[in-house]
DRENTORLO-829672 format. One record per residue: residue in one letter; x, y, z of N, C-alpha, C in turn. Coordinates in nm, 4 decimals, decimal comma, always signed. Example, Ala and Ser with C-alpha at 12.3 -4.5 7.8 and 13.67 -1.06 7.14 Angstrom:
2
aa; n_px; n_py; n_pz; ca_px; ca_py; ca_pz; c_px; c_py; c_pz
A; +1,3190; -0,5690; +0,7800; +1,2300; -0,4500; +0,7800; +1,3200; -0,3300; +0,7800
S; +1,2850; -0,2250; +0,7080; +1,3670; -0,1060; +0,7140; +1,2900; +0,0030; +0,7870
//
This chain:
82
aa; n_px; n_py; n_pz; ca_px; ca_py; ca_pz; c_px; c_py; c_pz
M; +0,8521; -0,6720; +0,3194; +0,7206; -0,6223; +0,3264; +0,6255; -0,7017; +0,2251
I; +0,5032; -0,7224; +0,2853; +0,4114; -0,8059; +0,1901; +0,2821; -0,7201; +0,1998
P; +0,2077; -0,7159; +0,0949; +0,0765; -0,6454; +0,0838; -0,0233; -0,7405; +0,1542
V; -0,1106; -0,6847; +0,2406; -0,2025; -0,7647; +0,3147; -0,3513; -0,7117; +0,2901
E; -0,4485; -0,7915; +0,2896; -0,5769; -0,7606; +0,2788; -0,6243; -0,6920; +0,4090
F; -0,7214; -0,5983; +0,3952; -0,7839; -0,5340; +0,5132; -0,9302; -0,5194; +0,4864
S; -1,0029; -0,4791; +0,5986; -1,1515; -0,4857; +0,5874; -1,2087; -0,4003; +0,4664
R; -1,1594; -0,3028; +0,4293; -1,2145; -0,2248; +0,3176; -1,1700; -0,2668; +0,1773
C; -1,0990; -0,3693; +0,1562; -1,0487; -0,4087; +0,0343; -1,1553; -0,4260; -0,0640
N; -1,1531; -0,3761; -0,1856; -1,2621; -0,3974; -0,2850; -1,1937; -0,4152; -0,4148
A; -1,0696; -0,4366; -0,4266; -0,9981; -0,4511; -0,5607; -0,8710; -0,5204; -0,5414
T; -0,8132; -0,6009; -0,6254; -0,6826; -0,6468; -0,6193; -0,6039; -0,6223; -0,7589
Y; -0,5059; -0,5542; -0,7248; -0,4205; -0,5313; -0,8535; -0,3278; -0,6343; -0,8954
A; -0,2848; -0,6436; -1,0112; -0,1943; -0,7421; -1,0487; -0,2288; -0,8942; -1,0329
K; -0,3625; -0,9166; -1,0109; -0,4214; -1,0537; -0,9706; -0,3609; -1,1657; -1,0597
N; -0,3643; -1,1269; -1,1905; -0,3253; -1,2343; -1,2714; -0,1964; -1,2077; -1,3541
Q; -0,1056; -1,1434; -1,2882; +0,0321; -1,1007; -1,3346; +0,1360; -1,1714; -1,2499
P; +0,1747; -1,2994; -1,3012; +0,2755; -1,3585; -1,2120; +0,4084; -1,2940; -1,1744
E; +0,4478; -1,2013; -1,2622; +0,5725; -1,1293; -1,2159; +0,5593; -1,0300; -1,1169
Y; +0,4385; -0,9954; -1,0638; +0,4107; -0,9048; -0,9495; +0,3244; -0,9886; -0,8337
L; +0,3443; -0,9402; -0,7189; +0,2631; -0,9921; -0,6139; +0,1110; -0,9231; -0,6116
P; +0,0088; -1,0043; -0,5947; -0,1227; -0,9450; -0,5945; -0,1228; -0,8370; -0,4888
L; -0,1873; -0,7342; -0,5329; -0,1922; -0,6062; -0,4375; -0,3419; -0,5834; -0,3891
P; -0,3851; -0,6367; -0,2756; -0,5157; -0,5913; -0,2198; -0,5168; -0,4403; -0,1976
A; -0,6391; -0,3879; -0,2315; -0,6482; -0,2433; -0,2119; -0,7913; -0,1962; -0,1952
Y; -0,8056; -0,0765; -0,1322; -0,9419; +0,0011; -0,1376; -0,9319; +0,0929; -0,2481
R; -1,0106; +0,0931; -0,3454; -1,0261; +0,2010; -0,4464; -1,1422; +0,2713; -0,4266
A; -1,1214; +0,4004; -0,3810; -1,2178; +0,4945; -0,3411; -1,2901; +0,5575; -0,4724
P; -1,4108; +0,6075; -0,4650; -1,4867; +0,6757; -0,5784; -1,4047; +0,7866; -0,6307
D; -1,3232; +0,8540; -0,5459; -1,2557; +0,9823; -0,6030; -1,1218; +0,9303; -0,6589
G; -1,0897; +0,7988; -0,6792; -0,9710; +0,7638; -0,7466; -0,8526; +0,7303; -0,6583
T; -0,8578; +0,7627; -0,5263; -0,7523; +0,7414; -0,4473; -0,7591; +0,5847; -0,4171
V; -0,6275; +0,5170; -0,3956; -0,6170; +0,3813; -0,3615; -0,5252; +0,3680; -0,2453
T; -0,5852; +0,2910; -0,1534; -0,5164; +0,2659; -0,0227; -0,4698; +0,1146; -0,0175
T; -0,3489; +0,0910; +0,0187; -0,3089; -0,0526; +0,0480; -0,2440; -0,0601; +0,1805
C; -0,2280; -0,1808; +0,2375; -0,1656; -0,1982; +0,3593; -0,0599; -0,3072; +0,3424
W; +0,0509; -0,2790; +0,4216; +0,1693; -0,3757; +0,4120; +0,2048; -0,4140; +0,5496
R; +0,2491; -0,5440; +0,5611; +0,2962; -0,5984; +0,6839; +0,4535; -0,6085; +0,6762
L; +0,5173; -0,5598; +0,7884; +0,6704; -0,5799; +0,7992; +0,6915; -0,7055; +0,8791
D; +0,7909; -0,7786; +0,8347; +0,8532; -0,8787; +0,9298; +0,9298; -0,8293; +1,0323
W; +0,9810; -0,9150; +1,1378; +1,0523; -0,8656; +1,2454; +1,1762; -0,8017; +1,2093
H; +1,2348; -0,8583; +1,1037; +1,3607; -0,7906; +1,0462; +1,3487; -0,6583; +1,0032
E; +1,2422; -0,6305; +0,9139; +1,2059; -0,4959; +0,8720; +1,1664; -0,4102; +0,9770
R; +1,0978; -0,4478; +1,0844; +1,0463; -0,3728; +1,1926; +1,1793; -0,3178; +1,2610
L; +1,2868; -0,4149; +1,2915; +1,4128; -0,3566; +1,3496; +1,4798; -0,2638; +1,2617
H; +1,4853; -0,2732; +1,1300; +1,5541; -0,1799; +1,0612; +1,4802; -0,0484; +1,0547
V; +1,3528; -0,0322; +1,0576; +1,2820; +0,0952; +1,0724; +1,2949; +0,1465; +1,2149
L; +1,2908; +0,0621; +1,3218; +1,3079; +0,1136; +1,4614; +1,4393; +0,1792; +1,4779
F; +1,5630; +0,1129; +1,4332; +1,6885; +0,1597; +1,4515; +1,7344; +0,2556; +1,3419
G; +1,6975; +0,2280; +1,2231; +1,7262; +0,2964; +1,1067; +1,6537; +0,4267; +1,0880
G; +1,5184; +0,4203; +1,1165; +1,4321; +0,5353; +1,0896; +1,4121; +0,5664; +0,9616
R; +1,4325; +0,4803; +0,8594; +1,4088; +0,5008; +0,7201; +1,3019; +0,4034; +0,6458
I; +1,2315; +0,4326; +0,5518; +1,1503; +0,3683; +0,4595; +1,1993; +0,4016; +0,3338
W; +1,2113; +0,3029; +0,2500; +1,2506; +0,3340; +0,1172; +1,1219; +0,3061; +0,0170
L; +1,0956; +0,3771; -0,0793; +0,9892; +0,3667; -0,1682; +1,0453; +0,3584; -0,3085
K; +1,0242; +0,2475; -0,3864; +1,0634; +0,2376; -0,5318; +0,9543; +0,2206; -0,6151
M; +0,9347; +0,3071; -0,7037; +0,8117; +0,3131; -0,7940; +0,8447; +0,2825; -0,9344
L; +0,7674; +0,2008; -0,9866; +0,7817; +0,1690; -1,1331; +0,6962; +0,2521; -1,2130
T; +0,7517; +0,3655; -1,2794; +0,6739; +0,4559; -1,3567; +0,6745; +0,4277; -1,5073
F; +0,7593; +0,3361; -1,5567; +0,7606; +0,3122; -1,6909; +0,7759; +0,4315; -1,7752
N; +0,8587; +0,5301; -1,7178; +0,8850; +0,6598; -1,7905; +0,7588; +0,7408; -1,8067
K; +0,6656; +0,7278; -1,7186; +0,5377; +0,8245; -1,7229; +0,5570; +0,9133; -1,5971
P; +0,4711; +1,0068; -1,5937; +0,4950; +1,1125; -1,4813; +0,4644; +1,0416; -1,3522
L; +0,5462; +1,0820; -1,2534; +0,5344; +1,0306; -1,1243; +0,4025; +1,0708; -1,0529
Q; +0,3372; +0,9719; -1,0006; +0,2013; +0,9919; -0,9171; +0,2271; +1,0366; -0,7830
P; +0,1455; +1,1126; -0,7176; +0,1656; +1,1367; -0,5797; +0,1445; +1,0323; -0,4842
V; +0,2265; +1,0100; -0,3871; +0,2100; +0,8987; -0,2909; +0,2118; +0,9569; -0,1588
L; +0,1704; +0,8645; -0,0479; +0,1681; +0,9037; +0,0826; +0,2065; +0,7781; +0,1586
L; +0,3185; +0,7740; +0,2384; +0,3534; +0,6738; +0,3125; +0,2984; +0,7090; +0,4662
S; +0,2427; +0,6041; +0,5332; +0,1939; +0,6295; +0,6634; +0,2052; +0,5152; +0,7578
T; +0,1980; +0,5291; +0,8913; +0,2122; +0,4202; +0,9740; +0,0750; +0,3877; +1,0415
T; -0,0222; +0,4830; +0,9988; -0,1601; +0,4582; +1,0391; -0,2482; +0,4622; +0,9177
D; -0,3764; +0,4227; +0,9273; -0,4702; +0,4409; +0,8209; -0,4781; +0,5733; +0,7818
P; -0,4484; +0,6133; +0,6510; -0,4469; +0,7455; +0,6088; -0,5862; +0,8052; +0,5842
D; -0,7015; +0,7105; +0,5931; -0,8275; +0,7619; +0,5717; -0,9287; +0,6931; +0,6640
P; -0,9028; +0,7200; +0,7900; -0,9943; +0,6363; +0,8925; -1,1418; +0,6679; +0,8577
I; -1,1850; +0,7862; +0,8038; -1,3026; +0,8173; +0,7732; -1,3839; +0,7248; +0,6800
A; -1,2914; +0,6672; +0,5925; -1,3515; +0,5776; +0,4993; -1,4081; +0,4489; +0,5474
M; -1,3648; +0,4163; +0,6770; -1,4260; +0,3069; +0,7408; -1,5636; +0,3106; +0,7706
A; -1,6062; +0,4416; +0,7726; -1,7498; +0,4619; +0,8112; -1,8398; +0,4699; +0,6827
R; -1,7704; +0,4759; +0,5689; -1,8461; +0,4708; +0,4410; -1,9025; +0,3336; +0,4142
P; -2,0229; +0,3326; +0,3527; -2,0715; +0,2010; +0,3099; -1,9980; +0,1356; +0,2046
//
C-alpha cells in the first residue's frame, strides 16, 4: 500500500523524514486527519480472498489514538467545504 494524494490534501506528514514515506493528508479544522492509500493488485487479491486488513501503529508508548479504516471516503461532506 502506498499513500496517495487526493483533491482535499492540505498537509504532508513526514515530508522531510527519510525513514518514513511522505503522507499526504487532509487536516480538518476539528483536528481529524484523513489519508488515502492505494493497493497494488497483489494486495487487492489478499483483501478479496482473505477479507482482512492489518493496521500497525507506531505509538512510541503513548496512548493509542482512535482510528477508522474505510473503503470509501469517510468524510464526503468535507468535499463541499471550502
